[in-house]
All heavy atoms as TSV, in Angstrom:
chain	resi	resn	atom	element	x	y	z
A	1	MET	N	N	14.007	5.594	-0.212
A	1	MET	CA	C	14.345	4.271	-0.788
A	1	MET	C	C	14.307	4.447	-2.336
A	1	MET	O	O	13.349	4.900	-2.882
A	1	MET	CB	C	13.395	3.231	-0.349
A	1	MET	CG	C	13.584	1.965	-1.031
A	1	MET	SD	S	12.348	0.638	-0.912
A	1	MET	CE	C	11.413	0.867	0.484
A	2	LYS	N	N	15.391	4.028	-2.988
A	2	LYS	CA	C	15.493	4.063	-4.407
A	2	LYS	C	C	14.740	2.822	-5.027
A	2	LYS	O	O	14.861	1.744	-4.521
A	2	LYS	CB	C	16.898	4.083	-4.835
A	2	LYS	CG	C	17.044	4.313	-6.334
A	2	LYS	CD	C	18.474	4.469	-6.771
A	2	LYS	CE	C	18.535	4.603	-8.272
A	2	LYS	NZ	N	19.798	4.912	-8.783
A	3	LEU	N	N	13.956	3.147	-6.071
A	3	LEU	CA	C	13.223	2.027	-6.704
A	3	LEU	C	C	14.129	1.293	-7.686
A	3	LEU	O	O	14.925	1.877	-8.384
A	3	LEU	CB	C	12.023	2.622	-7.470
A	3	LEU	CG	C	10.937	3.266	-6.592
A	3	LEU	CD1	C	9.870	3.839	-7.531
A	3	LEU	CD2	C	10.309	2.271	-5.715
A	4	LYS	N	N	13.907	0.008	-7.790
A	4	LYS	CA	C	14.582	-0.821	-8.764
A	4	LYS	C	C	13.830	-0.638	-10.108
A	4	LYS	O	O	12.700	-0.281	-10.147
A	4	LYS	CB	C	14.556	-2.298	-8.365
A	4	LYS	CG	C	15.252	-2.554	-7.069
A	4	LYS	CD	C	15.174	-4.001	-6.729
A	4	LYS	CE	C	15.803	-4.236	-5.379
A	4	LYS	NZ	N	15.519	-5.552	-4.866
A	5	PRO	N	N	14.534	-0.855	-11.254
A	5	PRO	CA	C	13.870	-0.736	-12.551
A	5	PRO	C	C	12.602	-1.562	-12.541
A	5	PRO	O	O	12.563	-2.694	-12.122
A	5	PRO	CB	C	14.926	-1.270	-13.555
A	5	PRO	CG	C	16.189	-1.025	-12.878
A	5	PRO	CD	C	15.936	-1.246	-11.362
A	6	GLY	N	N	11.544	-0.941	-13.091
A	6	GLY	CA	C	10.274	-1.662	-13.231
A	6	GLY	C	C	9.373	-1.589	-11.965
A	6	GLY	O	O	8.297	-2.115	-11.969
A	7	GLU	N	N	9.814	-0.943	-10.885
A	7	GLU	CA	C	9.033	-0.785	-9.673
A	7	GLU	C	C	8.400	0.605	-9.628
A	7	GLU	O	O	9.002	1.580	-9.847
A	7	GLU	CB	C	9.862	-1.041	-8.416
A	7	GLU	CG	C	10.265	-2.476	-8.217
A	7	GLU	CD	C	10.941	-2.694	-6.878
A	7	GLU	OE1	O	11.539	-1.700	-6.388
A	7	GLU	OE2	O	10.923	-3.814	-6.382
A	8	TYR	N	N	7.109	0.600	-9.231
A	8	TYR	CA	C	6.380	1.843	-9.049
A	8	TYR	C	C	5.865	1.843	-7.607
A	8	TYR	O	O	5.448	0.796	-7.070
A	8	TYR	CB	C	5.204	1.898	-10.026
A	8	TYR	CG	C	5.633	2.021	-11.449
A	8	TYR	CD1	C	6.125	0.888	-12.152
A	8	TYR	CD2	C	5.563	3.206	-12.115
A	8	TYR	CE1	C	6.506	1.017	-13.475
A	8	TYR	CE2	C	5.956	3.330	-13.474
A	8	TYR	CZ	C	6.415	2.242	-14.122
A	8	TYR	OH	O	6.858	2.331	-15.397
A	9	ALA	N	N	5.772	2.997	-7.004
A	9	ALA	CA	C	5.235	3.132	-5.639
A	9	ALA	C	C	3.879	3.790	-5.688
A	9	ALA	O	O	3.709	4.854	-6.341
A	9	ALA	CB	C	6.176	3.955	-4.758
A	10	PHE	N	N	2.947	3.230	-5.036
A	10	PHE	CA	C	1.572	3.778	-4.896
A	10	PHE	C	C	1.155	3.783	-3.454
A	10	PHE	O	O	1.623	2.988	-2.662
A	10	PHE	CB	C	0.539	2.893	-5.665
A	10	PHE	CG	C	0.664	2.948	-7.118
A	10	PHE	CD1	C	1.510	2.123	-7.826
A	10	PHE	CD2	C	-0.090	3.848	-7.852
A	10	PHE	CE1	C	1.634	2.134	-9.179
A	10	PHE	CE2	C	0.042	3.895	-9.249
A	10	PHE	CZ	C	0.888	3.020	-9.910
A	11	LYS	N	N	0.281	4.748	-3.113
A	11	LYS	CA	C	-0.263	4.827	-1.771
A	11	LYS	C	C	-1.089	3.509	-1.537
A	11	LYS	O	O	-1.816	3.097	-2.460
A	11	LYS	CB	C	-1.152	6.081	-1.629
A	11	LYS	CG	C	-1.726	6.214	-0.227
A	11	LYS	CD	C	-2.366	7.531	0.026
A	11	LYS	CE	C	-3.559	7.838	-0.808
A	11	LYS	NZ	N	-4.387	8.987	-0.393
A	12	CYS	N	N	-0.909	2.932	-0.403
A	12	CYS	CA	C	-1.569	1.696	-0.100
A	12	CYS	C	C	-3.086	1.912	-0.114
A	12	CYS	O	O	-3.645	2.827	0.490
A	12	CYS	CB	C	-1.165	1.140	1.283
A	12	CYS	SG	S	-1.971	-0.347	1.766
A	13	ILE	N	N	-3.774	1.054	-0.830
A	13	ILE	CA	C	-5.224	1.160	-0.957
A	13	ILE	C	C	-5.944	0.718	0.336
A	13	ILE	O	O	-6.910	1.339	0.740
A	13	ILE	CB	C	-5.731	0.345	-2.177
A	13	ILE	CG1	C	-5.203	0.901	-3.465
A	13	ILE	CG2	C	-7.268	0.287	-2.179
A	13	ILE	CD1	C	-5.420	0.037	-4.673
A	14	ASP	N	N	-5.440	-0.312	0.930
A	14	ASP	CA	C	-6.072	-0.889	2.162
A	14	ASP	C	C	-6.176	0.122	3.324
A	14	ASP	O	O	-7.159	0.284	3.910
A	14	ASP	CB	C	-5.390	-2.172	2.577
A	14	ASP	CG	C	-6.197	-2.990	3.541
A	14	ASP	OD1	O	-7.448	-2.958	3.409
A	14	ASP	OD2	O	-5.621	-3.668	4.401
A	15	CYS	N	N	-5.024	0.767	3.597
A	15	CYS	CA	C	-4.919	1.665	4.730
A	15	CYS	C	C	-5.003	3.127	4.251
A	15	CYS	O	O	-4.986	4.063	5.088
A	15	CYS	CB	C	-3.721	1.495	5.617
A	15	CYS	SG	S	-2.167	1.959	4.752
A	16	ASP	N	N	-5.119	3.412	2.950
A	16	ASP	CA	C	-5.192	4.714	2.410
A	16	ASP	C	C	-3.924	5.532	2.819
A	16	ASP	O	O	-4.000	6.787	3.032
A	16	ASP	CB	C	-6.480	5.452	2.821
A	16	ASP	CG	C	-6.763	6.667	1.932
A	16	ASP	OD1	O	-6.387	6.588	0.721
A	16	ASP	OD2	O	-7.338	7.627	2.388
A	17	GLY	N	N	-2.792	4.890	2.934
A	17	GLY	CA	C	-1.555	5.574	3.249
A	17	GLY	C	C	-1.331	5.870	4.717
A	17	GLY	O	O	-0.383	6.432	5.165
A	18	ALA	N	N	-2.331	5.440	5.564
A	18	ALA	CA	C	-2.218	5.786	6.993
A	18	ALA	C	C	-1.305	4.839	7.745
A	18	ALA	O	O	-1.078	5.060	8.959
A	18	ALA	CB	C	-3.659	5.714	7.624
A	19	GLU	N	N	-0.882	3.773	7.154
A	19	GLU	CA	C	0.084	2.841	7.724
A	19	GLU	C	C	-0.518	1.821	8.737
A	19	GLU	O	O	0.099	0.864	9.113
A	19	GLU	CB	C	1.302	3.536	8.400
A	19	GLU	CG	C	2.065	4.384	7.390
A	19	GLU	CD	C	3.125	5.261	8.029
A	19	GLU	OE1	O	3.352	5.118	9.264
A	19	GLU	OE2	O	3.816	5.963	7.261
A	20	SER	N	N	-1.722	2.021	9.132
A	20	SER	CA	C	-2.343	1.079	10.051
A	20	SER	C	C	-3.821	0.924	9.769
A	20	SER	O	O	-4.450	1.839	9.115
A	20	SER	CB	C	-2.128	1.494	11.503
A	20	SER	OG	O	-2.674	2.774	11.769
A	21	VAL	N	N	-4.409	-0.155	10.229
A	21	VAL	CA	C	-5.808	-0.402	9.997
A	21	VAL	C	C	-6.407	-0.962	11.322
A	21	VAL	O	O	-5.719	-1.487	12.146
A	21	VAL	CB	C	-6.048	-1.454	8.871
A	21	VAL	CG1	C	-5.706	-0.937	7.519
A	21	VAL	CG2	C	-5.305	-2.765	9.142
A	22	GLN	N	N	-7.690	-0.806	11.461
A	22	GLN	CA	C	-8.355	-1.339	12.629
A	22	GLN	C	C	-8.640	-2.832	12.470
A	22	GLN	O	O	-9.152	-3.239	11.394
A	22	GLN	CB	C	-9.693	-0.631	12.882
A	22	GLN	CG	C	-9.553	0.506	13.855
A	22	GLN	CD	C	-10.913	0.961	14.366
A	22	GLN	OE1	O	-11.861	1.013	13.609
A	22	GLN	NE2	N	-10.970	1.374	15.575
A	23	MET	N	N	-8.305	-3.575	13.422
A	23	MET	CA	C	-8.498	-5.007	13.444
A	23	MET	C	C	-9.269	-5.422	14.720
A	23	MET	O	O	-9.258	-4.677	15.662
A	23	MET	CB	C	-7.125	-5.788	13.424
A	23	MET	CG	C	-6.295	-5.394	12.260
A	23	MET	SD	S	-6.776	-6.164	10.803
A	23	MET	CE	C	-5.293	-7.007	10.319
A	24	VAL	N	N	-9.833	-6.568	14.655
A	24	VAL	CA	C	-10.511	-7.125	15.878
A	24	VAL	C	C	-9.554	-8.107	16.522
A	24	VAL	O	O	-9.091	-9.081	15.876
A	24	VAL	CB	C	-11.815	-7.839	15.477
A	24	VAL	CG1	C	-12.517	-8.414	16.680
A	24	VAL	CG2	C	-12.735	-6.843	14.758
A	25	ASP	N	N	-9.212	-7.922	17.804
A	25	ASP	CA	C	-8.316	-8.811	18.463
A	25	ASP	C	C	-9.020	-10.060	18.952
A	25	ASP	O	O	-10.271	-10.189	18.742
A	25	ASP	CB	C	-7.523	-8.143	19.588
A	25	ASP	CG	C	-8.423	-7.654	20.715
A	25	ASP	OD1	O	-9.613	-8.092	20.837
A	25	ASP	OD2	O	-7.971	-6.909	21.561
A	26	VAL	N	N	-8.345	-10.954	19.629
A	26	VAL	CA	C	-8.976	-12.225	20.047
A	26	VAL	C	C	-10.095	-12.038	21.086
A	26	VAL	O	O	-10.938	-12.917	21.201
A	26	VAL	CB	C	-7.874	-13.184	20.659
A	26	VAL	CG1	C	-6.942	-13.643	19.537
A	26	VAL	CG2	C	-7.129	-12.548	21.808
A	27	GLU	N	N	-10.094	-10.905	21.807
A	27	GLU	CA	C	-11.183	-10.663	22.728
A	27	GLU	C	C	-12.339	-9.941	22.070
A	27	GLU	O	O	-13.321	-9.599	22.700
A	27	GLU	CB	C	-10.685	-9.792	23.962
A	27	GLU	CG	C	-9.830	-10.530	24.935
A	27	GLU	CD	C	-8.349	-10.291	24.646
A	27	GLU	OE1	O	-8.026	-9.202	24.180
A	27	GLU	OE2	O	-7.536	-11.134	24.936
A	28	GLY	N	N	-12.236	-9.689	20.760
A	28	GLY	CA	C	-13.339	-8.979	20.082
A	28	GLY	C	C	-13.185	-7.465	20.155
A	28	GLY	O	O	-14.158	-6.805	19.691
A	29	GLU	N	N	-12.118	-6.896	20.664
A	29	GLU	CA	C	-11.927	-5.515	20.804
A	29	GLU	C	C	-11.248	-4.986	19.496
A	29	GLU	O	O	-10.479	-5.619	18.887
A	29	GLU	CB	C	-11.067	-5.151	21.994
A	29	GLU	CG	C	-11.609	-5.615	23.307
A	29	GLU	CD	C	-12.900	-4.851	23.689
A	29	GLU	OE1	O	-12.929	-3.689	23.460
A	29	GLU	OE2	O	-13.764	-5.521	24.312
A	30	LEU	N	N	-11.623	-3.717	19.114
A	30	LEU	CA	C	-10.946	-3.094	17.985
A	30	LEU	C	C	-9.602	-2.547	18.405
A	30	LEU	O	O	-9.439	-1.894	19.463
A	30	LEU	CB	C	-11.853	-1.957	17.460
A	30	LEU	CG	C	-13.145	-2.341	16.763
A	30	LEU	CD1	C	-13.881	-1.117	16.384
A	30	LEU	CD2	C	-12.823	-3.176	15.492
A	31	THR	N	N	-8.615	-2.823	17.601
A	31	THR	CA	C	-7.253	-2.321	17.864
A	31	THR	C	C	-6.631	-1.851	16.548
A	31	THR	O	O	-7.124	-2.249	15.421
A	31	THR	CB	C	-6.294	-3.419	18.426
A	31	THR	OG1	O	-6.220	-4.446	17.436
A	31	THR	CG2	C	-6.837	-3.951	19.736
A	32	TRP	N	N	-5.647	-0.973	16.608
A	32	TRP	CA	C	-4.941	-0.479	15.406
A	32	TRP	C	C	-3.692	-1.326	15.276
A	32	TRP	O	O	-2.954	-1.481	16.212
A	32	TRP	CB	C	-4.581	0.987	15.523
A	32	TRP	CG	C	-5.829	1.857	15.394
A	32	TRP	CD1	C	-6.562	2.394	16.426
A	32	TRP	CD2	C	-6.449	2.302	14.216
A	32	TRP	NE1	N	-7.610	3.089	15.886
A	32	TRP	CE2	C	-7.545	3.095	14.511
A	32	TRP	CE3	C	-6.106	2.112	12.858
A	32	TRP	CZ2	C	-8.376	3.668	13.584
A	32	TRP	CZ3	C	-6.934	2.682	11.874
A	32	TRP	CH2	C	-8.044	3.467	12.249
A	33	GLU	N	N	-3.487	-1.862	14.068
A	33	GLU	CA	C	-2.299	-2.641	13.794
A	33	GLU	C	C	-1.684	-2.200	12.467
A	33	GLU	O	O	-2.369	-1.623	11.621
A	33	GLU	CB	C	-2.632	-4.145	13.755
A	33	GLU	CG	C	-3.133	-4.681	15.056
A	33	GLU	CD	C	-3.431	-6.183	15.021
A	33	GLU	OE1	O	-2.958	-6.847	14.081
A	33	GLU	OE2	O	-4.064	-6.631	15.977
A	34	ALA	N	N	-0.399	-2.535	12.288
A	34	ALA	CA	C	0.215	-2.214	10.984
A	34	ALA	C	C	-0.507	-2.892	9.884
A	34	ALA	O	O	-0.965	-4.001	9.970
A	34	ALA	CB	C	1.708	-2.697	11.023
A	35	CYS	N	N	-0.694	-2.195	8.792
A	35	CYS	CA	C	-1.460	-2.632	7.624
A	35	CYS	C	C	-0.778	-3.881	7.085
A	35	CYS	O	O	0.442	-3.885	6.822
A	35	CYS	CB	C	-1.520	-1.564	6.557
A	35	CYS	SG	S	-2.308	-2.056	5.055
A	36	PRO	N	N	-1.513	-4.952	6.879
A	36	PRO	CA	C	-0.922	-6.191	6.353
A	36	PRO	C	C	-0.473	-6.094	4.930
A	36	PRO	O	O	0.386	-6.779	4.453
A	36	PRO	CB	C	-2.033	-7.247	6.512
A	36	PRO	CG	C	-3.322	-6.500	6.593
A	36	PRO	CD	C	-2.945	-5.149	7.177
A	37	ASP	N	N	-1.110	-5.162	4.104
A	37	ASP	CA	C	-0.778	-5.018	2.660
A	37	ASP	C	C	0.587	-4.295	2.500
A	37	ASP	O	O	1.400	-4.714	1.661
A	37	ASP	CB	C	-1.880	-4.323	1.918
A	37	ASP	CG	C	-3.096	-5.158	1.679
A	37	ASP	OD1	O	-3.013	-6.402	1.969
A	37	ASP	OD2	O	-4.128	-4.656	1.289
A	38	CYS	N	N	0.787	-3.265	3.257
A	38	CYS	CA	C	1.993	-2.423	3.029
A	38	CYS	C	C	2.978	-2.596	4.204
A	38	CYS	O	O	4.008	-2.000	4.209
A	38	CYS	CB	C	1.658	-0.928	2.890
A	38	CYS	SG	S	0.972	-0.167	4.376
A	39	HIS	N	N	2.642	-3.407	5.151
A	39	HIS	CA	C	3.485	-3.679	6.332
A	39	HIS	C	C	3.838	-2.400	7.109
A	39	HIS	O	O	4.976	-2.278	7.579
A	39	HIS	CB	C	4.779	-4.454	5.938
A	39	HIS	CG	C	4.484	-5.690	5.143
A	39	HIS	ND1	N	3.942	-6.812	5.701
A	39	HIS	CD2	C	4.561	-5.915	3.795
A	39	HIS	CE1	C	3.792	-7.725	4.794
A	39	HIS	NE2	N	4.141	-7.226	3.619
A	40	GLY	N	N	2.899	-1.475	7.142
A	40	GLY	CA	C	3.078	-0.240	7.886
A	40	GLY	C	C	3.902	0.809	7.183
A	40	GLY	O	O	4.230	1.833	7.764
A	41	ALA	N	N	4.107	0.612	5.899
A	41	ALA	CA	C	4.893	1.657	5.142
A	41	ALA	C	C	4.010	2.752	4.576
A	41	ALA	O	O	4.479	3.843	4.243
A	41	ALA	CB	C	5.691	0.994	4.039
A	42	GLY	N	N	2.717	2.462	4.371
A	42	GLY	CA	C	1.812	3.477	3.765
A	42	GLY	C	C	1.844	3.395	2.247
A	42	GLY	O	O	1.103	4.165	1.618
A	43	GLU	N	N	2.748	2.651	1.658
A	43	GLU	CA	C	2.824	2.560	0.205
A	43	GLU	C	C	3.234	1.158	-0.237
A	43	GLU	O	O	3.750	0.422	0.591
A	43	GLU	CB	C	3.770	3.563	-0.366
A	43	GLU	CG	C	5.217	3.368	0.058
A	43	GLU	CD	C	6.122	4.481	-0.513
A	43	GLU	OE1	O	5.763	5.679	-0.568
A	43	GLU	OE2	O	7.218	4.121	-0.886
A	44	VAL	N	N	2.851	0.805	-1.398
A	44	VAL	CA	C	3.180	-0.497	-1.948
A	44	VAL	C	C	4.039	-0.343	-3.157
A	44	VAL	O	O	3.888	0.617	-3.931
A	44	VAL	CB	C	1.956	-1.361	-2.250
A	44	VAL	CG1	C	1.209	-1.769	-0.971
A	44	VAL	CG2	C	1.012	-0.626	-3.189
A	45	LEU	N	N	4.982	-1.277	-3.415
A	45	LEU	CA	C	5.815	-1.299	-4.622
A	45	LEU	C	C	5.241	-2.342	-5.545
A	45	LEU	O	O	4.996	-3.456	-5.094
A	45	LEU	CB	C	7.240	-1.612	-4.264
A	45	LEU	CG	C	7.955	-0.589	-3.347
A	45	LEU	CD1	C	9.391	-1.116	-3.069
A	45	LEU	CD2	C	8.005	0.778	-3.964
A	46	VAL	N	N	5.043	-2.012	-6.799
A	46	VAL	CA	C	4.514	-2.923	-7.758
A	46	VAL	C	C	5.346	-2.867	-9.034
A	46	VAL	O	O	6.078	-1.874	-9.287
A	46	VAL	CB	C	3.012	-2.634	-8.096
A	46	VAL	CG1	C	2.159	-2.794	-6.882
A	46	VAL	CG2	C	2.862	-1.260	-8.690
A	47	ASP	N	N	5.277	-3.932	-9.867
A	47	ASP	CA	C	5.974	-3.903	-11.153
A	47	ASP	C	C	5.134	-3.151	-12.176
A	47	ASP	O	O	4.034	-2.708	-11.876
A	47	ASP	CB	C	6.324	-5.329	-11.585
A	47	ASP	CG	C	5.083	-6.178	-11.826
A	47	ASP	OD1	O	4.003	-5.687	-12.089
A	47	ASP	OD2	O	5.206	-7.422	-11.825
A	48	GLU	N	N	5.653	-3.052	-13.379
A	48	GLU	CA	C	4.970	-2.213	-14.364
A	48	GLU	C	C	3.630	-2.827	-14.807
A	48	GLU	O	O	2.720	-2.064	-15.074
A	48	GLU	CB	C	5.848	-2.006	-15.615
A	48	GLU	CG	C	6.382	-3.282	-16.289
A	48	GLU	CD	C	7.693	-3.754	-15.700
A	48	GLU	OE1	O	8.294	-3.096	-14.875
A	48	GLU	OE2	O	8.079	-4.862	-16.096
A	49	ASP	N	N	3.455	-4.149	-14.752
A	49	ASP	CA	C	2.176	-4.720	-15.071
A	49	ASP	C	C	1.077	-4.382	-14.025
A	49	ASP	O	O	-0.046	-4.013	-14.426
A	49	ASP	CB	C	2.296	-6.294	-15.181
A	49	ASP	CG	C	3.188	-6.677	-16.318
A	49	ASP	OD1	O	3.248	-5.969	-17.343
A	49	ASP	OD2	O	3.827	-7.797	-16.198
A	50	GLU	N	N	1.439	-4.447	-12.811
A	50	GLU	CA	C	0.482	-4.070	-11.720
A	50	GLU	C	C	0.242	-2.553	-11.724
A	50	GLU	O	O	-0.829	-2.077	-11.458
A	50	GLU	CB	C	0.961	-4.494	-10.367
A	50	GLU	CG	C	0.948	-5.992	-10.148
A	50	GLU	CD	C	1.434	-6.359	-8.764
A	50	GLU	OE1	O	2.668	-6.443	-8.613
A	50	GLU	OE2	O	0.555	-6.624	-7.893
A	51	ALA	N	N	1.316	-1.793	-12.089
A	51	ALA	CA	C	1.218	-0.315	-12.116
A	51	ALA	C	C	0.146	0.108	-13.137
A	51	ALA	O	O	-0.613	1.006	-12.911
A	51	ALA	CB	C	2.514	0.268	-12.434
A	52	VAL	N	N	0.091	-0.608	-14.253
A	52	VAL	CA	C	-0.884	-0.305	-15.304
A	52	VAL	C	C	-2.326	-0.468	-14.721
A	52	VAL	O	O	-3.177	0.388	-14.961
A	52	VAL	CB	C	-0.747	-1.195	-16.515
A	52	VAL	CG1	C	-1.914	-1.081	-17.492
A	52	VAL	CG2	C	0.573	-0.884	-17.214
A	53	GLU	N	N	-2.578	-1.493	-13.937
A	53	GLU	CA	C	-3.875	-1.702	-13.309
A	53	GLU	C	C	-4.213	-0.581	-12.321
A	53	GLU	O	O	-5.334	-0.110	-12.292
A	53	GLU	CB	C	-3.914	-3.070	-12.583
A	53	GLU	CG	C	-3.885	-4.271	-13.540
A	53	GLU	CD	C	-3.911	-5.608	-12.805
A	53	GLU	OE1	O	-4.547	-5.650	-11.751
A	53	GLU	OE2	O	-3.302	-6.570	-13.313
A	54	TYR	N	N	-3.203	-0.224	-11.499
A	54	TYR	CA	C	-3.433	0.844	-10.546
A	54	TYR	C	C	-3.790	2.147	-11.270
A	54	TYR	O	O	-4.757	2.829	-10.932
A	54	TYR	CB	C	-2.150	1.094	-9.735
A	54	TYR	CG	C	-2.015	0.297	-8.429
A	54	TYR	CD1	C	-1.613	-1.038	-8.511
A	54	TYR	CD2	C	-2.326	0.854	-7.243
A	54	TYR	CE1	C	-1.470	-1.800	-7.364
A	54	TYR	CE2	C	-2.205	0.075	-6.054
A	54	TYR	CZ	C	-1.744	-1.242	-6.163
A	54	TYR	OH	O	-1.634	-1.975	-5.019
A	55	ILE	N	N	-3.050	2.509	-12.338
A	55	ILE	CA	C	-3.292	3.722	-13.121
A	55	ILE	C	C	-4.658	3.669	-13.796
A	55	ILE	O	O	-5.389	4.673	-13.789
A	55	ILE	CB	C	-2.147	3.965	-14.063
A	55	ILE	CG1	C	-0.853	4.272	-13.266
A	55	ILE	CG2	C	-2.455	5.077	-15.049
A	55	ILE	CD1	C	0.439	4.262	-14.039
A	56	GLU	N	N	-5.035	2.555	-14.379
A	56	GLU	CA	C	-6.306	2.390	-15.001
A	56	GLU	C	C	-7.475	2.516	-14.033
A	56	GLU	O	O	-8.544	2.930	-14.407
A	56	GLU	CB	C	-6.387	1.020	-15.729
A	56	GLU	CG	C	-5.604	0.919	-16.995
A	56	GLU	CD	C	-5.666	-0.403	-17.634
A	56	GLU	OE1	O	-6.084	-1.413	-16.966
A	56	GLU	OE2	O	-5.178	-0.526	-18.792
A	57	ASN	N	N	-7.204	2.243	-12.787
A	57	ASN	CA	C	-8.250	2.401	-11.728
A	57	ASN	C	C	-8.213	3.752	-11.051
A	57	ASN	O	O	-8.822	3.979	-10.032
A	57	ASN	CB	C	-8.082	1.315	-10.638
A	57	ASN	CG	C	-8.520	-0.037	-11.212
A	57	ASN	OD1	O	-9.555	-0.122	-11.887
A	57	ASN	ND2	N	-7.766	-1.070	-10.941
A	58	GLY	N	N	-7.403	4.712	-11.601
A	58	GLY	CA	C	-7.411	6.141	-11.194
A	58	GLY	C	C	-6.421	6.483	-10.160
A	58	GLY	O	O	-6.444	7.558	-9.563
A	59	HIS	N	N	-5.416	5.583	-9.849
A	59	HIS	CA	C	-4.401	5.895	-8.817
A	59	HIS	C	C	-3.194	6.450	-9.517
A	59	HIS	O	O	-2.754	6.004	-10.588
A	59	HIS	CB	C	-4.037	4.596	-8.064
A	59	HIS	CG	C	-5.211	3.997	-7.332
A	59	HIS	ND1	N	-5.715	4.452	-6.207
A	59	HIS	CD2	C	-5.990	2.989	-7.728
A	59	HIS	CE1	C	-6.775	3.772	-5.872
A	59	HIS	NE2	N	-6.965	2.826	-6.757
A	60	SER	N	N	-2.572	7.457	-8.941
A	60	SER	CA	C	-1.324	8.044	-9.430
A	60	SER	C	C	-0.173	7.485	-8.664
A	60	SER	O	O	-0.162	7.414	-7.442
A	60	SER	CB	C	-1.398	9.544	-9.324
A	60	SER	OG	O	-2.458	10.109	-10.027
A	61	PRO	N	N	0.929	7.177	-9.375
A	61	PRO	CA	C	2.104	6.687	-8.675
A	61	PRO	C	C	2.776	7.749	-7.843
A	61	PRO	O	O	2.793	8.926	-8.223
A	61	PRO	CB	C	3.042	6.183	-9.797
A	61	PRO	CG	C	2.562	6.879	-11.011
A	61	PRO	CD	C	1.108	7.172	-10.851
A	62	LEU	N	N	3.291	7.384	-6.640
A	62	LEU	CA	C	4.038	8.327	-5.840
A	62	LEU	C	C	5.458	8.478	-6.368
A	62	LEU	O	O	6.065	9.531	-6.349
A	62	LEU	CB	C	4.100	7.840	-4.372
A	62	LEU	CG	C	2.790	7.606	-3.691
A	62	LEU	CD1	C	2.992	6.891	-2.353
A	62	LEU	CD2	C	2.073	8.914	-3.496
A	63	ARG	N	N	6.016	7.360	-6.831
A	63	ARG	CA	C	7.317	7.386	-7.462
A	63	ARG	C	C	7.411	6.329	-8.651
A	63	ARG	O	O	6.618	5.412	-8.618
A	63	ARG	CB	C	8.392	6.928	-6.433
A	63	ARG	CG	C	8.582	7.930	-5.284
A	63	ARG	CD	C	9.771	7.602	-4.444
A	63	ARG	NE	N	9.879	6.200	-4.026
A	63	ARG	CZ	C	9.351	5.715	-2.902
A	63	ARG	NH1	N	8.596	6.439	-2.110
A	63	ARG	NH2	N	9.563	4.442	-2.577
A	64	THR	N	N	8.195	6.670	-9.620
A	64	THR	CA	C	8.334	5.779	-10.748
A	64	THR	C	C	9.845	5.463	-10.948
A	64	THR	O	O	10.724	6.124	-10.405
A	64	THR	CB	C	7.804	6.434	-12.074
A	64	THR	OG1	O	8.498	7.626	-12.282
A	64	THR	CG2	C	6.313	6.722	-11.926
A	65	PRO	N	N	10.152	4.427	-11.746
A	65	PRO	CA	C	11.532	4.070	-11.964
A	65	PRO	C	C	12.319	5.234	-12.647
A	65	PRO	O	O	11.778	5.998	-13.276
A	65	PRO	CB	C	11.516	2.827	-12.835
A	65	PRO	CG	C	10.102	2.441	-13.018
A	65	PRO	CD	C	9.228	3.509	-12.452
């Protein structure tokens, strides 16, 4: 996927790029579901302002504009 100007791709922090997270279903059982932050993509797209925050917190972009 080509990035639009000003978009940066980072590995999803919530699922650590694994694309899914463990959730508790209605019966109280643990299940694996698509990560709600990255929607199962394993990465998130952010603008340059958010990218600065990611980089300041030690994350390296996977792709840049």
